[in-house]
All heavy atoms as TSV, in Angstrom:
chain	resi	resn	atom	element	x	y	z
A	1	MET	N	N	-11.415	23.009	14.336
A	1	MET	CA	C	-11.926	21.884	15.166
A	1	MET	C	C	-13.315	21.550	14.602
A	1	MET	O	O	-14.187	22.356	14.452
A	1	MET	CB	C	-12.013	22.291	16.635
A	1	MET	CG	C	-12.446	21.146	17.528
A	1	MET	SD	S	-12.082	21.709	19.244
A	1	MET	CE	C	-12.170	20.209	19.919
A	2	PRO	N	N	-13.595	20.201	14.412
A	2	PRO	CA	C	-14.903	19.771	13.912
A	2	PRO	C	C	-16.048	20.109	14.888
A	2	PRO	O	O	-15.779	20.100	16.039
A	2	PRO	CB	C	-14.748	18.276	13.821
A	2	PRO	CG	C	-13.282	18.009	13.661
A	2	PRO	CD	C	-12.638	19.065	14.521
A	3	ALA	N	N	-17.182	20.320	14.268
A	3	ALA	CA	C	-18.281	20.827	15.122
A	3	ALA	C	C	-18.919	19.588	15.800
A	3	ALA	O	O	-19.673	19.717	16.770
A	3	ALA	CB	C	-19.323	21.583	14.274
A	4	SER	N	N	-18.760	18.349	15.200
A	4	SER	CA	C	-19.409	17.227	15.810
A	4	SER	C	C	-18.494	15.961	15.610
A	4	SER	O	O	-17.537	16.032	14.873
A	4	SER	CB	C	-20.721	16.919	14.967
A	4	SER	OG	O	-20.539	16.397	13.765
A	5	ILE	N	N	-18.770	14.885	16.379
A	5	ILE	CA	C	-17.981	13.738	16.198
A	5	ILE	C	C	-18.201	13.069	14.866
A	5	ILE	O	O	-17.272	12.387	14.453
A	5	ILE	CB	C	-18.433	12.633	17.418
A	5	ILE	CG1	C	-17.322	11.682	17.486
A	5	ILE	CG2	C	-19.780	12.118	17.114
A	5	ILE	CD1	C	-17.343	10.851	18.748
A	6	LEU	N	N	-19.290	13.272	14.216
A	6	LEU	CA	C	-19.478	12.750	12.865
A	6	LEU	C	C	-18.503	13.401	11.937
A	6	LEU	O	O	-18.063	12.772	11.065
A	6	LEU	CB	C	-20.864	12.884	12.346
A	6	LEU	CG	C	-22.063	12.138	13.168
A	6	LEU	CD1	C	-23.382	12.483	12.667
A	6	LEU	CD2	C	-21.724	10.691	13.081
A	7	GLU	N	N	-18.379	14.672	11.975
A	7	GLU	CA	C	-17.378	15.345	11.211
A	7	GLU	C	C	-15.985	14.866	11.347
A	7	GLU	O	O	-15.204	14.606	10.410
A	7	GLU	CB	C	-17.402	16.850	11.435
A	7	GLU	CG	C	-18.258	17.674	10.513
A	7	GLU	CD	C	-18.060	19.126	10.756
A	7	GLU	OE1	O	-17.027	19.703	10.514
A	7	GLU	OE2	O	-19.096	19.712	11.357
A	8	GLU	N	N	-15.577	14.706	12.607
A	8	GLU	CA	C	-14.254	14.088	12.965
A	8	GLU	C	C	-14.112	12.752	12.497
A	8	GLU	O	O	-13.058	12.460	11.872
A	8	GLU	CB	C	-14.172	14.115	14.484
A	8	GLU	CG	C	-12.726	13.896	14.944
A	8	GLU	CD	C	-12.504	14.091	16.446
A	8	GLU	OE1	O	-13.104	15.071	16.967
A	8	GLU	OE2	O	-11.844	13.263	17.047
A	9	GLY	N	N	-15.116	11.880	12.470
A	9	GLY	CA	C	-14.961	10.582	11.907
A	9	GLY	C	C	-14.843	10.621	10.409
A	9	GLY	O	O	-13.962	9.848	9.808
A	10	HIS	N	N	-15.520	11.554	9.718
A	10	HIS	CA	C	-15.275	11.644	8.323
A	10	HIS	C	C	-13.874	12.045	8.003
A	10	HIS	O	O	-13.267	11.538	6.947
A	10	HIS	CB	C	-16.299	12.678	7.803
A	10	HIS	CG	C	-16.124	13.025	6.387
A	10	HIS	ND1	N	-16.512	12.131	5.364
A	10	HIS	CD2	C	-15.656	14.119	5.674
A	10	HIS	CE1	C	-16.306	12.670	4.223
A	10	HIS	NE2	N	-15.764	13.914	4.343
A	11	LEU	N	N	-13.284	12.962	8.732
A	11	LEU	CA	C	-11.924	13.333	8.494
A	11	LEU	C	C	-10.950	12.295	8.644
A	11	LEU	O	O	-10.025	12.096	7.876
A	11	LEU	CB	C	-11.560	14.546	9.361
A	11	LEU	CG	C	-12.242	15.868	9.127
A	11	LEU	CD1	C	-11.920	16.922	10.153
A	11	LEU	CD2	C	-12.034	16.484	7.715
A	12	LEU	N	N	-11.180	11.361	9.715
A	12	LEU	CA	C	-10.296	10.227	9.879
A	12	LEU	C	C	-10.333	9.240	8.765
A	12	LEU	O	O	-9.391	8.726	8.276
A	12	LEU	CB	C	-10.659	9.577	11.262
A	12	LEU	CG	C	-10.379	10.233	12.483
A	12	LEU	CD1	C	-10.892	9.519	13.590
A	12	LEU	CD2	C	-8.865	10.568	12.660
A	13	GLY	N	N	-11.582	9.060	8.169
A	13	GLY	CA	C	-11.721	8.165	7.001
A	13	GLY	C	C	-10.981	8.635	5.869
A	13	GLY	O	O	-10.348	7.932	5.069
A	14	GLU	N	N	-11.024	9.961	5.562
A	14	GLU	CA	C	-10.176	10.637	4.468
A	14	GLU	C	C	-8.714	10.433	4.706
A	14	GLU	O	O	-7.955	10.068	3.776
A	14	GLU	CB	C	-10.582	12.070	4.388
A	14	GLU	CG	C	-11.901	12.359	3.835
A	14	GLU	CD	C	-12.189	13.911	3.697
A	14	GLU	OE1	O	-11.414	14.648	4.112
A	14	GLU	OE2	O	-13.353	14.158	3.243
A	15	ALA	N	N	-8.266	10.580	5.938
A	15	ALA	CA	C	-6.794	10.403	6.175
A	15	ALA	C	C	-6.432	8.950	5.944
A	15	ALA	O	O	-5.299	8.738	5.418
A	15	ALA	CB	C	-6.508	10.816	7.680
A	16	ALA	N	N	-7.259	7.992	6.405
A	16	ALA	CA	C	-6.822	6.635	6.072
A	16	ALA	C	C	-6.871	6.290	4.680
A	16	ALA	O	O	-5.938	5.537	4.156
A	16	ALA	CB	C	-7.877	5.685	6.803
A	17	LEU	N	N	-7.759	6.884	3.859
A	17	LEU	CA	C	-7.855	6.615	2.450
A	17	LEU	C	C	-6.506	7.146	1.757
A	17	LEU	O	O	-5.859	6.558	0.909
A	17	LEU	CB	C	-9.043	7.282	1.790
A	17	LEU	CG	C	-9.206	7.149	0.281
A	17	LEU	CD1	C	-9.258	5.651	-0.199
A	17	LEU	CD2	C	-10.345	7.971	-0.206
A	18	ILE	N	N	-6.122	8.351	2.129
A	18	ILE	CA	C	-4.931	8.988	1.652
A	18	ILE	C	C	-3.687	8.190	2.004
A	18	ILE	O	O	-2.831	7.830	1.127
A	18	ILE	CB	C	-4.713	10.394	2.129
A	18	ILE	CG1	C	-5.790	11.294	1.497
A	18	ILE	CG2	C	-3.367	10.916	1.849
A	18	ILE	CD1	C	-5.926	12.648	2.164
A	19	ARG	N	N	-3.554	7.694	3.254
A	19	ARG	CA	C	-2.509	6.775	3.730
A	19	ARG	C	C	-2.431	5.544	2.919
A	19	ARG	O	O	-1.337	5.106	2.436
A	19	ARG	CB	C	-2.490	6.523	5.190
A	19	ARG	CG	C	-1.352	5.851	5.697
A	19	ARG	CD	C	-1.512	5.338	7.100
A	19	ARG	NE	N	-2.423	4.246	7.173
A	19	ARG	CZ	C	-3.516	4.283	7.994
A	19	ARG	NH1	N	-3.830	5.271	8.825
A	19	ARG	NH2	N	-4.374	3.289	8.021
A	20	ASN	N	N	-3.543	4.878	2.747
A	20	ASN	CA	C	-3.525	3.630	1.979
A	20	ASN	C	C	-3.168	3.863	0.483
A	20	ASN	O	O	-2.389	2.962	-0.026
A	20	ASN	CB	C	-4.969	2.935	2.019
A	20	ASN	CG	C	-5.225	2.284	3.333
A	20	ASN	OD1	O	-4.340	2.106	4.128
A	20	ASN	ND2	N	-6.339	2.137	3.641
A	21	THR	N	N	-3.530	4.837	-0.061
A	21	THR	CA	C	-3.220	5.168	-1.462
A	21	THR	C	C	-1.743	5.470	-1.624
A	21	THR	O	O	-1.077	5.052	-2.587
A	21	THR	CB	C	-4.028	6.346	-1.943
A	21	THR	OG1	O	-5.458	5.928	-1.861
A	21	THR	CG2	C	-3.772	6.581	-3.451
A	22	ALA	N	N	-1.176	6.200	-0.661
A	22	ALA	CA	C	0.125	6.646	-0.750
A	22	ALA	C	C	1.102	5.494	-0.545
A	22	ALA	O	O	2.242	5.531	-0.995
A	22	ALA	CB	C	0.470	7.815	0.319
A	23	THR	N	N	0.766	4.531	0.197
A	23	THR	CA	C	1.661	3.370	0.577
A	23	THR	C	C	1.470	2.126	-0.294
A	23	THR	O	O	2.232	1.207	-0.138
A	23	THR	CB	C	1.674	3.031	2.103
A	23	THR	OG1	O	0.294	2.629	2.288
A	23	THR	CG2	C	2.027	4.218	2.882
A	24	ARG	N	N	0.471	2.189	-1.110
A	24	ARG	CA	C	0.149	0.962	-1.867
A	24	ARG	C	C	1.119	0.771	-3.026
A	24	ARG	O	O	1.520	1.700	-3.695
A	24	ARG	CB	C	-1.251	1.108	-2.440
A	24	ARG	CG	C	-1.726	-0.170	-3.181
A	24	ARG	CD	C	-3.229	-0.127	-3.464
A	24	ARG	NE	N	-3.894	0.056	-2.364
A	24	ARG	CZ	C	-5.084	0.678	-2.347
A	24	ARG	NH1	N	-5.590	1.294	-3.275
A	24	ARG	NH2	N	-5.775	0.811	-1.133
A	25	LEU	N	N	1.657	-0.426	-3.158
A	25	LEU	CA	C	2.596	-0.771	-4.143
A	25	LEU	C	C	1.872	-1.367	-5.450
A	25	LEU	O	O	0.797	-2.055	-5.252
A	25	LEU	CB	C	3.652	-1.737	-3.789
A	25	LEU	CG	C	4.646	-1.333	-2.693
A	25	LEU	CD1	C	5.470	-2.418	-2.158
A	25	LEU	CD2	C	5.542	-0.196	-3.288
A	26	SER	N	N	2.335	-1.198	-6.515
A	26	SER	CA	C	1.821	-1.911	-7.697
A	26	SER	C	C	3.036	-2.558	-8.472
A	26	SER	O	O	4.154	-1.946	-8.493
A	26	SER	CB	C	1.057	-0.914	-8.572
A	26	SER	OG	O	1.893	0.143	-9.023
A	27	CYS	N	N	2.764	-3.591	-9.221
A	27	CYS	CA	C	3.765	-4.341	-9.900
A	27	CYS	C	C	4.135	-3.492	-11.175
A	27	CYS	O	O	3.340	-3.041	-11.874
A	27	CYS	CB	C	3.207	-5.641	-10.420
A	27	CYS	SG	S	4.282	-6.597	-11.508
A	28	PRO	N	N	5.483	-3.278	-11.284
A	28	PRO	CA	C	5.861	-2.481	-12.560
A	28	PRO	C	C	5.698	-3.271	-13.810
A	28	PRO	O	O	5.744	-2.712	-14.846
A	28	PRO	CB	C	7.396	-2.244	-12.207
A	28	PRO	CG	C	7.772	-3.277	-11.265
A	28	PRO	CD	C	6.619	-3.589	-10.498
A	29	SER	N	N	5.468	-4.561	-13.776
A	29	SER	CA	C	5.343	-5.419	-14.958
A	29	SER	C	C	3.809	-5.423	-15.434
A	29	SER	O	O	3.532	-5.092	-16.574
A	29	SER	CB	C	5.767	-6.825	-14.725
A	29	SER	OG	O	5.728	-7.633	-15.763
A	30	CYS	N	N	2.992	-5.738	-14.436
A	30	CYS	CA	C	1.568	-5.883	-14.914
A	30	CYS	C	C	0.685	-4.795	-14.250
A	30	CYS	O	O	-0.525	-4.678	-14.739
A	30	CYS	CB	C	1.005	-7.369	-14.495
A	30	CYS	SG	S	0.771	-7.539	-12.744
A	31	GLY	N	N	1.083	-4.105	-13.316
A	31	GLY	CA	C	0.278	-3.041	-12.579
A	31	GLY	C	C	-0.663	-3.480	-11.527
A	31	GLY	O	O	-1.382	-2.665	-10.963
A	32	SER	N	N	-0.566	-4.769	-11.244
A	32	SER	CA	C	-1.401	-5.266	-10.219
A	32	SER	C	C	-1.028	-4.764	-8.844
A	32	SER	O	O	0.175	-4.557	-8.567
A	32	SER	CB	C	-1.291	-6.931	-10.144
A	32	SER	OG	O	-2.020	-7.404	-9.119
A	33	ALA	N	N	-2.034	-4.554	-7.910
A	33	ALA	CA	C	-1.748	-4.156	-6.581
A	33	ALA	C	C	-1.516	-5.378	-5.687
A	33	ALA	O	O	-1.315	-5.234	-4.484
A	33	ALA	CB	C	-2.913	-3.372	-6.052
A	34	HIS	N	N	-1.554	-6.567	-6.223
A	34	HIS	CA	C	-1.371	-7.778	-5.350
A	34	HIS	C	C	0.231	-8.105	-5.239
A	34	HIS	O	O	0.770	-8.805	-5.922
A	34	HIS	CB	C	-2.061	-9.004	-5.998
A	34	HIS	CG	C	-3.496	-8.855	-5.989
A	34	HIS	ND1	N	-4.306	-9.067	-5.030
A	34	HIS	CD2	C	-4.219	-8.412	-7.060
A	34	HIS	CE1	C	-5.574	-8.785	-5.294
A	34	HIS	NE2	N	-5.552	-8.431	-6.566
A	35	VAL	N	N	0.829	-7.335	-4.292
A	35	VAL	CA	C	2.237	-7.334	-4.155
A	35	VAL	C	C	2.614	-7.805	-2.735
A	35	VAL	O	O	2.047	-7.337	-1.718
A	35	VAL	CB	C	2.857	-5.972	-4.363
A	35	VAL	CG1	C	4.315	-5.959	-4.046
A	35	VAL	CG2	C	2.589	-5.489	-5.850
A	36	ALA	N	N	3.533	-8.692	-2.577
A	36	ALA	CA	C	3.926	-9.186	-1.251
A	36	ALA	C	C	5.434	-8.682	-1.044
A	36	ALA	O	O	6.253	-8.660	-1.925
A	36	ALA	CB	C	3.946	-10.707	-1.140
A	37	GLN	N	N	5.633	-8.297	0.243
A	37	GLN	CA	C	6.970	-7.945	0.533
A	37	GLN	C	C	7.739	-9.137	1.206
A	37	GLN	O	O	7.162	-9.847	1.996
A	37	GLN	CB	C	6.919	-6.783	1.649
A	37	GLN	CG	C	8.229	-6.285	1.978
A	37	GLN	CD	C	8.088	-5.093	2.962
A	37	GLN	OE1	O	6.984	-4.897	3.605
A	37	GLN	NE2	N	9.074	-4.305	3.169
A	38	VAL	N	N	8.931	-9.307	0.709
A	38	VAL	CA	C	9.616	-10.605	1.161
A	38	VAL	C	C	11.116	-10.115	1.454
A	38	VAL	O	O	11.631	-9.205	1.058
A	38	VAL	CB	C	9.676	-11.654	0.008
A	38	VAL	CG1	C	8.274	-12.194	-0.197
A	38	VAL	CG2	C	10.222	-11.170	-1.227
A	39	LEU	N	N	11.701	-11.041	2.306
A	39	LEU	CA	C	13.075	-10.753	2.704
A	39	LEU	C	C	13.953	-11.310	1.527
A	39	LEU	O	O	13.868	-12.465	1.118
A	39	LEU	CB	C	13.368	-11.544	3.864
A	39	LEU	CG	C	14.727	-11.325	4.514
A	39	LEU	CD1	C	14.881	-9.844	5.029
A	39	LEU	CD2	C	14.898	-12.216	5.822
A	40	GLY	N	N	14.733	-10.402	1.017
A	40	GLY	CA	C	15.645	-10.743	-0.126
A	40	GLY	C	C	17.118	-11.198	0.324
A	40	GLY	O	O	17.242	-11.474	1.543
A	41	ASP	N	N	17.868	-11.468	-0.611
A	41	ASP	CA	C	19.216	-11.928	-0.362
A	41	ASP	C	C	19.946	-10.788	0.465
A	41	ASP	O	O	19.710	-9.605	0.397
A	41	ASP	CB	C	19.973	-12.017	-1.656
A	41	ASP	CG	C	19.385	-13.204	-2.512
A	41	ASP	OD1	O	18.781	-14.088	-1.967
A	41	ASP	OD2	O	19.605	-13.171	-3.748
A	42	ASN	N	N	20.786	-11.284	1.410
A	42	ASN	CA	C	21.630	-10.354	2.256
A	42	ASN	C	C	20.804	-9.521	3.128
A	42	ASN	O	O	21.215	-8.421	3.383
A	42	ASN	CB	C	22.603	-9.601	1.451
A	42	ASN	CG	C	23.621	-10.374	0.649
A	42	ASN	OD1	O	24.053	-11.484	1.120
A	42	ASN	ND2	N	23.867	-10.083	-0.609
A	43	GLY	N	N	19.607	-9.951	3.507
A	43	GLY	CA	C	18.747	-9.219	4.359
A	43	GLY	C	C	17.969	-8.001	3.750
A	43	GLY	O	O	17.348	-7.223	4.448
A	44	GLY	N	N	18.110	-7.856	2.482
A	44	GLY	CA	C	17.279	-6.742	1.783
A	44	GLY	C	C	15.896	-7.018	1.681
A	44	GLY	O	O	15.384	-8.070	1.917
A	45	ILE	N	N	15.123	-5.978	1.281
A	45	ILE	CA	C	13.704	-6.142	1.095
A	45	ILE	C	C	13.403	-6.175	-0.423
A	45	ILE	O	O	14.042	-5.500	-1.231
A	45	ILE	CB	C	12.997	-4.807	1.615
A	45	ILE	CG1	C	13.291	-4.638	3.074
A	45	ILE	CG2	C	11.505	-4.971	1.321
A	45	ILE	CD1	C	12.446	-5.504	3.972
A	46	SER	N	N	12.651	-7.195	-0.776
A	46	SER	CA	C	12.244	-7.452	-2.242
A	46	SER	C	C	10.692	-7.512	-2.233
A	46	SER	O	O	10.021	-7.643	-1.159
A	46	SER	CB	C	12.899	-8.666	-2.738
A	46	SER	OG	O	14.221	-8.557	-2.823
A	47	TYR	N	N	10.180	-7.372	-3.400
A	47	TYR	CA	C	8.717	-7.529	-3.611
A	47	TYR	C	C	8.435	-8.546	-4.665
A	47	TYR	O	O	9.207	-8.647	-5.630
A	47	TYR	CB	C	8.186	-6.146	-4.053
A	47	TYR	CG	C	8.550	-5.026	-3.023
A	47	TYR	CD1	C	9.635	-4.212	-3.243
A	47	TYR	CD2	C	7.760	-4.886	-1.858
A	47	TYR	CE1	C	9.997	-3.229	-2.290
A	47	TYR	CE2	C	8.098	-3.824	-1.023
A	47	TYR	CZ	C	9.274	-3.039	-1.205
A	47	TYR	OH	O	9.503	-2.090	-0.227
A	48	VAL	N	N	7.246	-9.160	-4.593
A	48	VAL	CA	C	6.907	-10.128	-5.602
A	48	VAL	C	C	5.449	-9.850	-5.907
A	48	VAL	O	O	4.602	-9.766	-4.850
A	48	VAL	CB	C	7.027	-11.562	-5.014
A	48	VAL	CG1	C	6.536	-12.677	-5.944
A	48	VAL	CG2	C	8.456	-11.946	-4.693
A	49	CYS	N	N	5.074	-9.852	-7.118
A	49	CYS	CA	C	3.722	-9.740	-7.541
A	49	CYS	C	C	3.100	-11.040	-7.514
A	49	CYS	O	O	3.584	-12.089	-8.144
A	49	CYS	CB	C	3.624	-9.179	-8.946
A	49	CYS	SG	S	1.952	-9.126	-9.563
A	50	THR	N	N	1.996	-11.207	-6.723
A	50	THR	CA	C	1.387	-12.583	-6.578
A	50	THR	C	C	0.393	-12.808	-7.787
A	50	THR	O	O	-0.152	-13.949	-7.953
A	50	THR	CB	C	0.566	-12.648	-5.230
A	50	THR	OG1	O	-0.436	-11.612	-5.282
A	50	THR	CG2	C	1.561	-12.533	-4.107
A	51	ALA	N	N	0.209	-11.851	-8.703
A	51	ALA	CA	C	-0.627	-12.018	-9.817
A	51	ALA	C	C	0.237	-12.560	-10.982
A	51	ALA	O	O	-0.208	-13.593	-11.660
A	51	ALA	CB	C	-1.254	-10.683	-10.256
A	52	CYS	N	N	1.383	-12.006	-11.310
A	52	CYS	CA	C	2.220	-12.511	-12.478
A	52	CYS	C	C	3.486	-13.068	-12.116
A	52	CYS	O	O	4.165	-13.614	-12.975
A	52	CYS	CB	C	2.387	-11.291	-13.326
A	52	CYS	SG	S	3.652	-10.073	-12.700
A	53	GLY	N	N	3.978	-13.008	-10.738
A	53	GLY	CA	C	5.193	-13.618	-10.374
A	53	GLY	C	C	6.420	-12.792	-10.504
A	53	GLY	O	O	7.580	-13.177	-10.170
A	54	HIS	N	N	6.291	-11.568	-11.071
A	54	HIS	CA	C	7.446	-10.662	-11.287
A	54	HIS	C	C	7.977	-10.288	-9.882
A	54	HIS	O	O	7.262	-10.009	-8.946
A	54	HIS	CB	C	7.054	-9.456	-11.983
A	54	HIS	CG	C	8.058	-8.400	-12.194
A	54	HIS	ND1	N	9.053	-8.566	-13.155
A	54	HIS	CD2	C	8.334	-7.293	-11.615
A	54	HIS	CE1	C	9.813	-7.603	-13.104
A	54	HIS	NE2	N	9.472	-6.677	-12.218
A	55	SER	N	N	9.350	-10.227	-9.734
A	55	SER	CA	C	9.945	-9.770	-8.498
A	55	SER	C	C	11.004	-8.680	-8.716
A	55	SER	O	O	11.579	-8.684	-9.875
A	55	SER	CB	C	10.661	-11.011	-7.897
A	55	SER	OG	O	11.661	-11.473	-8.648
A	56	TRP	N	N	11.107	-7.765	-7.746
A	56	TRP	CA	C	12.042	-6.591	-7.860
A	56	TRP	C	C	12.348	-6.239	-6.433
A	56	TRP	O	O	11.786	-6.624	-5.497
A	56	TRP	CB	C	11.384	-5.522	-8.643
A	56	TRP	CG	C	10.181	-4.863	-7.956
A	56	TRP	CD1	C	10.255	-3.683	-7.320
A	56	TRP	CD2	C	8.820	-5.266	-7.922
A	56	TRP	NE1	N	9.063	-3.346	-6.845
A	56	TRP	CE2	C	8.130	-4.356	-7.210
A	56	TRP	CE3	C	8.192	-6.435	-8.404
A	56	TRP	CZ2	C	6.787	-4.316	-6.937
A	56	TRP	CZ3	C	6.799	-6.517	-8.168
A	56	TRP	CH2	C	6.107	-5.445	-7.507
A	57	SER	N	N	13.355	-5.348	-6.409
A	57	SER	CA	C	13.735	-4.811	-5.087
A	57	SER	C	C	13.917	-3.320	-5.222
A	57	SER	O	O	13.941	-2.771	-6.201
A	57	SER	CB	C	15.083	-5.523	-4.571
A	57	SER	OG	O	16.018	-5.461	-5.490
């Protein structure tokens, strides 16, 4: 258990950084992190890179 609220806040910041890194998508074509999730054909999920226009599912 953290000894102070400042220590606890630091731990929460680290957890958020790990979560953001683990869930971040990157374009397989150009490597950009500027990716949008879109509804694909037949209700599936697809992704589109807003930097280069590449799309994939």
